[in-house]
C-alpha positions in Angstrom: 114.6 110.3 112.3 114.6 111.6 108.7 111.3 111.5 106.8 111.5 111.7 103.0 109.0 111.5 100.2 110.8 109.3 97.7 110.4 110.5 94.1 111.3 108.6 90.9 115.1 108.5 90.5 115.8 111.8 88.7 116.5 115.4 89.4 113.1 117.0 90.3 112.9 120.7 89.2 110.5 123.0 91.0 108.6 125.1 88.4 107.1 127.7 90.7 109.8 130.3 89.8 111.1 130.4 93.4 114.7 129.9 94.2 115.2 126.5 96.0 117.5 126.5 99.0 119.5 123.6 100.5 121.5 123.7 103.7 124.0 121.0 104.8 127.2 120.5 106.8 130.4 118.8 106.0 133.0 117.9 108.6 136.7 117.7 107.8 140.1 117.3 109.4 143.1 119.3 108.7 145.3 117.8 105.9 142.6 115.3 105.0 140.6 115.3 101.7 137.0 116.6 101.5 134.4 117.0 98.8 131.6 119.6 98.7 128.6 118.8 96.5 126.6 121.3 94.4 123.4 119.2 94.1 122.8 115.9 92.4 123.2 117.0 88.7 125.5 119.2 86.7 124.1 122.8 86.4 124.3 124.7 83.2 125.8 127.6 85.1 127.2 127.7 88.7 129.2 129.9 91.0 131.0 128.7 94.1 131.7 131.4 96.8 133.2 131.5 100.3 132.3 133.4 103.4 134.7 133.4 106.4 133.2 132.9 109.9 131.9 136.1 111.3 132.2 137.9 108.0 129.3 139.3 105.9 131.1 139.4 102.6 130.9 136.7 100.0 133.8 136.0 97.6 133.9 133.9 94.4 136.0 130.7 94.4 135.0 129.0 91.2 132.5 129.8 88.4 131.4 128.1 85.2 129.3 130.1 82.7 129.1 127.1 80.4 132.7 127.2 79.0 134.4 125.2 81.8 135.3 126.1 85.4 137.4 129.1 86.2 139.2 128.9 89.6 139.7 132.3 91.3 142.8 133.5 93.1 140.9 133.2 96.5 141.0 129.4 96.0 144.8 129.4 96.6 144.2 130.3 100.2 141.8 127.4 100.7 144.3 124.7 100.0 144.8 122.4 96.9 141.4 122.7 95.2 140.0 121.2 92.1 136.6 120.9 90.5 134.9 117.6 89.7 133.6 118.8 86.4 130.8 116.2 85.8 128.9 117.4 88.9 130.3 120.8 89.8 131.7 119.5 93.2 134.7 121.0 94.9 137.5 118.6 95.9 140.0 119.4 98.5 143.2 117.3 98.5 144.4 118.5 101.9 142.1 120.8 104.0 143.7 123.8 105.7 142.0 125.5 108.7 141.5 128.5 106.4 138.8 126.5 104.5 136.6 126.6 107.6 133.5 128.6 106.8 130.4 128.8 104.6 130.6 127.7 100.9 127.7 128.6 98.7 127.0 127.1 95.3 124.6 129.1 93.1 123.3 126.6 90.5 121.2 127.5 87.4 119.4 125.0 85.2 118.0 126.1 81.8 115.0 124.0 80.8 111.8 124.3 78.8 110.0 126.1 81.6 112.8 128.7 82.0 115.8 129.1 84.2 115.6 127.5 87.7 117.9 128.6 90.5 119.2 126.5 93.4 121.3 127.8 96.3 123.4 125.1 98.1 124.8 126.3 101.5 127.6 124.0 102.6 129.0 124.6 106.1 132.5 123.2 106.0 133.7 122.6 109.6 137.4 121.9 109.7 138.9 120.5 112.8 142.5 120.0 113.9 144.1 116.5 114.1 143.0 114.6 117.2 144.5 111.2 118.0 141.2 110.2 119.7 139.0 111.0 116.7 137.8 107.6 115.5 137.0 106.8 111.9 133.6 105.4 111.1 133.5 101.6 110.7 131.8 100.0 107.7 128.0 100.4 108.2 125.4 97.9 107.4 122.0 98.7 106.1 118.8 97.4 107.7 115.4 97.6 106.0 112.2 96.7 107.8 110.7 95.1 104.7 112.6 94.1 101.6 109.3 93.4 99.7 107.1 96.4 100.5 103.8 96.9 98.8 103.4 99.8 96.4 102.0 102.9 98.2 103.2 101.7 101.7 105.9 103.3 104.0 109.2 101.7 105.1 112.3 102.6 107.1 116.0 102.1 106.5 118.6 102.2 109.3 122.3 102.7 108.7 124.1 100.9 111.6 127.6 102.1 112.5 129.4 100.2 115.3 132.3 102.7 115.8 133.1 106.3 114.8 133.4 109.7 116.5 130.4 112.1 116.2 129.1 114.0 114.4 128.3 111.4 111.8 126.5 112.2 108.5 124.4 109.6 106.7 123.4 109.3 103.1 121.1 106.7 101.4 121.6 106.0 97.7 119.4 104.1 95.2 120.8 102.2 92.3 118.0 101.5 89.8 118.0 98.4 87.7 119.2 100.6 84.8 122.3 101.4 86.8 121.4 105.0 87.5 122.4 106.1 91.1 120.6 108.8 93.0 120.7 110.1 96.6 117.3 109.7 98.2 118.0 111.0 101.7 120.8 112.5 103.8 121.4 114.1 107.1 122.5 113.4 110.7 119.9 110.8 111.5 120.8 107.1 111.1 117.2 106.2 110.2 115.2 107.3 107.3 111.5 106.7 106.8 110.4 106.5 103.2 106.8 107.4 102.3 105.0 106.7 99.1 106.9 103.7 97.7 106.3 103.0 94.0 107.4 100.3 91.6 109.9 102.7 90.2 111.9 102.5 93.4 112.8 98.8 92.9 116.5 98.4 93.0 119.6 98.3 95.1 120.1 100.5 98.2 123.2 101.3 100.3 124.1 103.9 102.9 127.2 106.0 103.4 128.4 107.1 106.9 130.8 110.0 107.1 132.6 111.9 109.9 135.6 114.3 109.9 138.0 111.4 109.4 136.5 109.2 106.7 133.5 107.8 104.8 132.4 104.2 104.6 129.8 102.6 102.5 127.6 99.6 103.4 126.9 96.6 101.2 123.8 97.0 99.1 120.4 95.5 99.7 117.8 94.8 97.0 114.4 96.4 97.5 111.8 94.5 95.6 108.5 96.5 95.4 105.4 94.4 95.1 102.5 95.7 93.2 99.5 95.0 90.9 98.0 93.4 89.2 97.1 96.4 87.0 93.9 96.3 84.9 94.8 93.8 82.2 94.8 94.3 78.5 93.1 91.8 76.2 94.2 91.3 72.6 92.0 89.4 70.2 93.1 87.7 66.9 91.7 88.1 64.3 91.0 91.7 65.2 87.5 92.3 63.8 85.0 94.5 65.6 81.4 95.8 65.2 79.2 97.8 67.5 78.7 94.7 69.6 82.4 94.1 70.3 84.7 91.6 68.7 83.1 89.7 65.9 84.9 86.6 64.6 83.4 84.4 61.9 82.2 80.9 62.7 84.8 78.1 62.3 87.7 80.6 62.6 90.4 80.0 65.2 90.3 82.8 67.7 93.2 83.7 70.0 92.7 85.7 73.2 95.8 87.0 75.1 95.8 88.8 78.4 98.7 91.0 79.8 99.1 92.9 83.1 101.8 94.5 85.2 102.3 92.6 88.5 105.1 91.7 90.9 105.2 88.8 91.6 103.9 87.8 88.2 100.2 87.5 88.1 98.1 84.4 87.5 95.5 84.4 84.8 92.0 82.8 84.7 89.5 83.1 81.8 85.7 83.1 82.2 82.8 83.0 79.7 79.6 84.4 81.0 80.8 83.9 84.6 82.0 80.3 84.2 85.7 79.4 84.4 86.9 78.0 81.1 90.7 78.3 81.1 93.8 79.1 83.2 96.8 80.9 81.7 97.5 84.2 79.8 96.7 82.7 76.4 93.4 81.2 75.4 92.7 79.8 71.9 89.4 78.6 70.5 89.7 76.3 67.5 86.8 76.5 65.0 84.7 78.9 67.1 80.9 78.4 67.0 78.0 80.8 67.3 77.0 79.1 70.6 80.3 80.4 72.0 79.2 84.0 71.7 79.4 85.8 75.1 81.3 87.9 77.5 84.9 86.8 78.1 86.7 87.9 81.2 90.4 87.8 82.0 90.9 87.7 85.8 94.5 88.4 87.0 95.6 87.6 90.5 98.6 88.5 92.6 98.8 85.7 95.2 101.5 87.4 97.3 99.4 90.6 97.9 96.1 88.7 97.6 94.9 91.2 95.0 93.1 90.9 91.7 92.0 92.8 88.6 89.9 91.9 85.6 88.7 93.1 82.1 85.8 91.8 80.1 85.2 91.9 76.3 82.3 90.7 74.2 82.6 88.2 71.4 79.8 87.9 68.9 80.3 85.0 66.5 78.8 85.4 63.0 78.2 82.9 60.3 79.8 84.0 57.0 76.4 83.4 55.4 74.9 86.2 57.5 77.2 88.8 56.1 
């Protein structure tokens, strides 16, 4: 089982100054295509290199110092090789056995905190053609709770009916904005996600891969439930004193209450502890001094059985007192 702390969909940069290392394996079959990834985002500078099995030396395959990728002569011995320039990935059209070995991508990001370095070790395991090597079937994604509460944990399972081992699994998140990120990957078909937040609402799918092929599941919508947050109260007309909001007698006063909640929250208004209105908007026509008091907006999330509130003070003045 893979356990991952799910962070907001974006590249997370470690600002400790230490080089960050990542180790993964890719399985391929001779004369079949393969792609080696250099992280989730395009580095400012990167160098791909290759180490043959049993060798200590490291030889450059491709580098990009910010002016486009430069493929080295060594690449010709590794089969038809191109660079997917928008993410610095290596793409093999037809794998030769000679490509079996360790590929290293040294990636450098220049940001406001300085240059950050990542080393991606990709073990490319190339196998000969085998008639009994079965491709993976289309997986389907199982989620234990499609409406988890914010802060809770959940698990996802990528179910594959057929396919020869070893099988690699990847889970990807498509935010409502359309941005797609990888949230977990490895050789386990189950991922446990810890620390769900509202930012992780969106579509999820899994990708199963072996030496023959890759297949992607249909997507499932994960709808994070949360809130209500502490509400905000807006008062019109907006006039304040040291005692709080101070409308004039006979004015029309409008109170509006807003909060973040999923599902949408319910709103109830109280004056001095007594319920006076339901709904986010409350209007008092020709307010009187006897309506001075503490006004509370209570928001409720019926799905989570949670609530939150905010209270303001209204002191009604007669214009003759000013």
